[in-house]
C-alpha positions as CSV (number, residue, x, y, z in Angstrom):
1,S,-26.7,-1.6,43.3
2,I,-28.6,-2.9,46.2
3,A,-26.9,-6.2,46.2
4,S,-23.0,-3.9,46.0
5,E,-24.4,-1.5,48.8
6,R,-24.8,-4.7,50.8
7,G,-21.4,-5.9,50.3
8,G,-19.6,-2.4,51.2
9,A,-20.1,-0.3,47.7
10,R,-20.9,3.4,48.0
11,K,-24.4,4.0,47.8
12,Q,-25.2,5.4,44.2
13,R,-26.6,9.0,44.6
14,E,-29.7,9.5,43.1
15,S,-30.5,12.4,39.9
16,L,-32.7,13.8,37.6
17,L,-30.1,12.3,34.8
18,A,-30.6,9.2,36.3
19,L,-34.5,9.3,36.4
20,L,-34.3,10.4,32.8
21,R,-32.3,7.4,31.8
22,A,-34.8,5.0,33.8
23,G,-37.5,5.6,31.0
24,S,-35.7,3.3,28.4
25,V,-35.8,0.8,31.3
26,L,-39.4,1.3,32.6
27,R,-40.9,0.5,28.7
28,R,-39.4,-2.5,28.8
29,R,-42.0,-5.6,29.8
30,H,-40.5,-7.3,33.2
31,G,-42.9,-9.1,33.5
32,S,-46.0,-8.8,36.5
33,V,-46.6,-7.2,39.6
34,T,-48.5,-8.5,42.3
35,V,-50.5,-5.8,45.0
36,R,-51.9,-7.2,47.9
37,F,-53.7,-5.2,50.4
38,G,-54.4,-6.4,54.1
39,E,-57.1,-4.9,57.1
40,P,-56.2,-2.1,58.6
41,I,-54.4,-2.0,61.8
42,S,-56.1,0.5,64.6
43,L,-53.2,2.5,66.3
44,A,-55.8,3.5,69.1
45,R,-56.2,-0.2,69.7
46,H,-52.5,-0.6,70.3
47,L,-52.2,2.7,72.3
48,G,-55.4,1.7,74.3
49,D,-55.4,2.9,77.8
50,S,-51.6,3.5,77.8
51,V,-52.1,7.1,76.4
52,P,-53.9,9.7,78.8
53,R,-56.2,12.4,77.7
54,R,-54.5,14.9,79.4
55,R,-50.8,14.2,80.1
56,G,-49.3,14.9,83.8
57,P,-46.6,13.8,85.9
58,G,-46.4,10.3,86.1
59,Q,-48.3,9.7,82.8
60,I,-46.1,10.1,80.1
61,P,-46.5,6.6,77.9
62,D,-43.9,4.4,77.3
63,L,-44.3,5.0,73.1
64,R,-41.1,3.1,72.8
65,A,-42.7,-0.2,73.9
66,V,-46.0,0.7,72.3
67,T,-44.1,1.4,68.8
68,S,-42.2,-1.8,68.7
69,K,-45.2,-3.9,69.2
70,F,-47.0,-2.1,66.6
71,G,-44.1,-2.4,64.3
72,V,-44.0,-6.2,64.8
73,E,-47.5,-6.7,64.1
74,I,-46.9,-4.8,60.7
75,S,-44.3,-7.1,59.6
76,R,-45.7,-10.0,60.5
77,S,-49.4,-8.7,58.3
78,I,-47.0,-7.9,55.3
79,D,-45.4,-11.5,55.3
80,A,-48.8,-12.6,55.4
81,L,-49.3,-10.7,52.2
82,I,-46.2,-11.5,50.3
83,T,-46.5,-13.4,47.2
84,A,-44.4,-16.0,46.0
85,E,-42.6,-15.0,42.7
86,R,-40.9,-17.3,40.2
87,S,-37.6,-15.4,40.6
88,A,-37.5,-16.1,44.5
89,V,-38.3,-19.7,44.8
90,A,-35.6,-20.3,41.8
91,A,-33.0,-18.0,44.2
92,A,-33.7,-20.5,46.9
93,A,-33.1,-23.4,44.1
94,L,-30.0,-22.0,43.3
95,L,-28.5,-20.9,46.7
96,G,-29.0,-24.1,48.6
97,Q,-25.7,-25.1,48.1
98,P,-22.2,-24.3,48.2
99,A,-21.2,-24.4,44.6
100,G,-22.3,-22.4,42.0
101,A,-23.8,-24.4,39.4
102,L,-26.6,-27.0,39.6
103,R,-28.3,-29.5,37.0
104,E,-31.6,-28.7,35.4
105,E,-32.9,-31.8,37.1
106,E,-32.0,-30.8,40.7
107,L,-33.1,-27.2,39.8
108,R,-36.8,-29.0,38.8
109,E,-36.9,-30.8,42.2
110,R,-35.7,-28.3,44.4
111,V,-38.2,-25.7,43.2
112,A,-41.1,-28.2,43.4
113,E,-39.8,-28.9,47.2
114,V,-39.5,-25.2,48.1
115,V,-43.2,-24.7,46.8
116,R,-44.7,-27.6,48.8
117,L,-43.3,-25.8,51.6
118,L,-44.3,-22.6,50.7
119,E,-47.8,-23.7,50.1
120,L,-47.6,-26.0,53.3
121,L,-46.8,-22.7,55.0
122,G,-49.9,-20.5,53.4
123,V,-47.9,-18.4,51.5
124,P,-49.5,-17.5,48.3
125,L,-48.2,-18.4,44.9
126,S,-48.0,-15.8,42.0
127,E,-50.0,-16.7,38.8
128,S,-46.6,-17.3,36.8
129,L,-45.5,-19.8,39.7
130,Q,-48.9,-21.8,39.6
131,R,-48.7,-21.8,35.7
132,C,-44.9,-23.5,36.0
133,I,-46.2,-26.3,38.9
134,A,-49.2,-26.9,36.9
135,S,-47.6,-28.0,33.7
136,G,-44.9,-30.1,35.3
137,R,-42.4,-27.5,34.4
138,P,-41.0,-26.0,37.7
139,E,-37.6,-25.3,35.8
140,V,-39.3,-22.8,34.0
141,A,-39.4,-20.4,37.3
142,L,-35.7,-20.0,36.5
143,E,-36.6,-17.7,33.4
144,P,-36.6,-14.3,34.9
145,L,-33.3,-14.7,36.2
146,E,-31.8,-15.9,33.0
147,Q,-33.2,-12.9,31.0
148,A,-32.1,-10.6,33.9
149,G,-28.4,-12.5,33.0
150,S,-28.0,-13.7,36.7
151,V,-27.8,-17.0,35.8
152,V,-26.0,-18.5,33.2
153,R,-26.9,-22.1,31.3
154,V,-24.0,-24.2,30.1
155,E,-24.9,-26.8,27.9
156,S,-23.7,-30.5,29.1
157,P,-24.1,-34.0,27.8
158,R,-25.6,-34.7,31.4
159,G,-28.2,-32.3,31.6
160,D,-27.6,-28.9,31.2
161,L,-25.6,-27.0,34.2
162,L,-27.3,-23.5,35.5
163,R,-24.6,-21.3,37.0
164,V,-24.9,-18.1,39.6
165,A,-23.3,-15.3,37.1
166,D,-19.9,-14.3,38.4
167,G,-20.9,-11.3,41.5
168,M,-24.9,-12.0,41.5
169,R,-25.1,-14.3,44.4
170,G,-26.0,-11.0,46.0
171,A,-28.7,-10.5,43.9
172,L,-30.2,-13.7,44.0
173,D,-30.1,-13.7,48.0
174,L,-32.4,-10.4,47.3
175,Y,-34.7,-12.3,45.5
176,R,-34.8,-15.4,48.0
177,A,-35.5,-13.1,51.4
178,T,-38.7,-11.9,49.8
179,I,-39.8,-15.5,51.2
180,G,-37.2,-16.1,54.1
181,H,-40.2,-15.3,56.5
182,A,-42.0,-18.9,55.2
183,L,-38.0,-20.6,54.6
184,V,-37.1,-19.8,58.3
185,W,-39.5,-22.5,59.5
186,P,-38.4,-25.6,58.0
187,A,-34.1,-23.9,58.0
188,A,-34.5,-23.6,62.0
189,L,-35.6,-27.4,62.2
190,A,-33.0,-28.3,59.8
191,L,-30.5,-26.9,61.8
192,A,-31.7,-28.1,65.1
193,L,-31.5,-31.8,63.3
194,R,-27.8,-31.7,62.8
195,E,-27.3,-34.3,65.4
196,P,-30.2,-36.8,67.0
197,R,-32.4,-34.9,69.4
198,A,-35.1,-36.0,71.4
199,R,-38.5,-34.4,70.1
200,A,-39.0,-32.0,72.9
201,A,-35.2,-30.7,72.3
202,V,-35.5,-30.2,68.7
203,F,-38.3,-27.8,69.1
204,A,-36.6,-26.2,71.8
205,E,-33.5,-25.7,69.2
206,A,-35.6,-24.6,66.5
207,S,-37.6,-22.2,69.2
208,G,-33.7,-20.9,69.7
209,W,-32.9,-20.2,66.5
210,L,-36.2,-18.5,65.9
211,D,-35.8,-16.6,68.7
212,L,-32.3,-15.4,67.3
213,F,-33.6,-14.5,64.1
214,A,-36.7,-12.5,65.4
215,D,-35.7,-8.8,64.6
216,E,-35.2,-10.7,60.8
217,Y,-38.1,-12.7,60.2
218,F,-41.2,-12.1,63.0
219,P,-42.0,-15.5,63.9
220,V,-45.1,-16.0,65.8
221,E,-44.9,-17.3,69.6
222,G,-46.5,-19.4,72.0
223,D,-49.0,-22.3,70.8
224,E,-49.0,-20.8,67.0
225,R,-45.2,-21.6,66.9
226,R,-45.1,-24.9,68.2
227,E,-47.8,-25.7,65.8
228,R,-46.2,-24.3,62.8
229,L,-43.1,-26.4,63.9
230,E,-44.9,-29.6,64.2
231,R,-46.9,-29.2,60.9
232,V,-43.2,-28.6,59.3
233,L,-41.9,-31.5,61.0
234,A,-45.1,-34.2,59.7
235,H,-44.1,-32.6,56.2
236,L,-40.2,-33.4,56.9
237,A,-41.1,-37.0,58.2
238,S,-43.8,-37.6,55.5
239,R,-41.1,-36.8,52.7
240,G,-38.6,-39.6,54.3
241,W,-36.3,-36.9,55.4
242,I,-36.4,-38.0,59.5
243,E,-37.0,-40.8,61.1
244,E,-37.9,-41.4,64.9
245,A,-35.5,-43.6,66.6
246,P,-36.2,-45.4,70.1
247,A,-36.3,-43.0,73.2
248,D,-38.3,-40.6,70.9
249,E,-35.1,-39.5,69.3
250,L,-35.4,-37.6,65.5
251,R,-32.4,-37.8,63.1
252,S,-31.9,-37.2,59.6
253,T,-32.1,-40.2,57.3
254,V,-29.4,-41.1,55.0
255,S,-31.6,-39.6,52.0
256,G,-33.0,-36.6,53.9
257,E,-29.8,-35.4,55.2
258,P,-28.6,-33.4,51.6
259,W,-32.3,-32.0,51.7
260,L,-32.1,-30.7,55.4
261,S,-28.6,-29.5,54.3
262,F,-30.3,-27.7,51.3
263,L,-32.6,-26.3,54.2
264,R,-29.7,-25.0,56.4
265,A,-28.0,-23.2,53.5
266,Q,-31.3,-21.2,53.3
267,L,-30.1,-19.4,56.5
268,Q,-26.3,-19.9,56.0
269,P,-25.9,-16.7,55.3
270,L,-27.3,-14.7,58.3
271,V,-25.6,-17.6,60.4
272,E,-22.3,-16.2,59.4
273,A,-23.3,-12.6,59.9
274,Y,-24.3,-12.9,63.0
275,A,-21.4,-15.4,64.1
276,S,-19.2,-12.9,62.6
277,V,-20.6,-9.8,64.6
278,A,-20.4,-12.0,67.6
279,S,-17.0,-13.0,67.5
280,R,-16.0,-8.9,67.0
281,S,-18.0,-7.8,69.7
282,P,-16.3,-6.9,73.3
283,A,-16.2,-9.6,75.9
284,K,-18.4,-8.3,78.8
């Protein structure tokens, strides 16, 4: 229903009858839930000396600025505690292309690559996802989506095809969104590497994308941002997806371009949404 609302459908009204009907759903076993708690955040520290004990003329604090800064810290703290679940990683693997189907072998490779990136960026993995990877069967990450009917398996002599069920791309995008704060880093670099660029230009372009989507993902700034981009770029190079040409120029390799395209696709819906809004905005 949330995915339908995002597509323009009217919000379903809550009712006592709907609550009673939910009992049958709640009695089923849907899997595990991970709950994690961060350190308390001090509101007093954010307010500091900006709020005087006695308010008088000219002493009204800028609560809007304080609230904005406070909200960003809360959002970043939440991102730091999110656990990557099987459904989120499988959704990212499936949505990394315009086509609606993927061979199981390709899914296996993509799930493994997404997990490598999550581990690189310090995102905790759920126990079920860890078991999938440890067993050497990353494709098992798809099980929750298959059980929910979001993905359909089609048998094929060349290997099973996994097809996103009709009307379910929006729902899969909601699953993927839980790890979007991590995927935005390699995706921003992949967008910056659409054409050969000097190393400094790559970082500047990637940082520009991070700034554009700051209200979506709350990426860190300053030296911490540079360090994280350096770390992800080194990973892309270690995978053989990018190479350094003369004059300190970075470019994608033939084998790496499909993977960079896969990473770009993680941000494609958001890029298109922003482009649509910008194109409809009145000129100033």
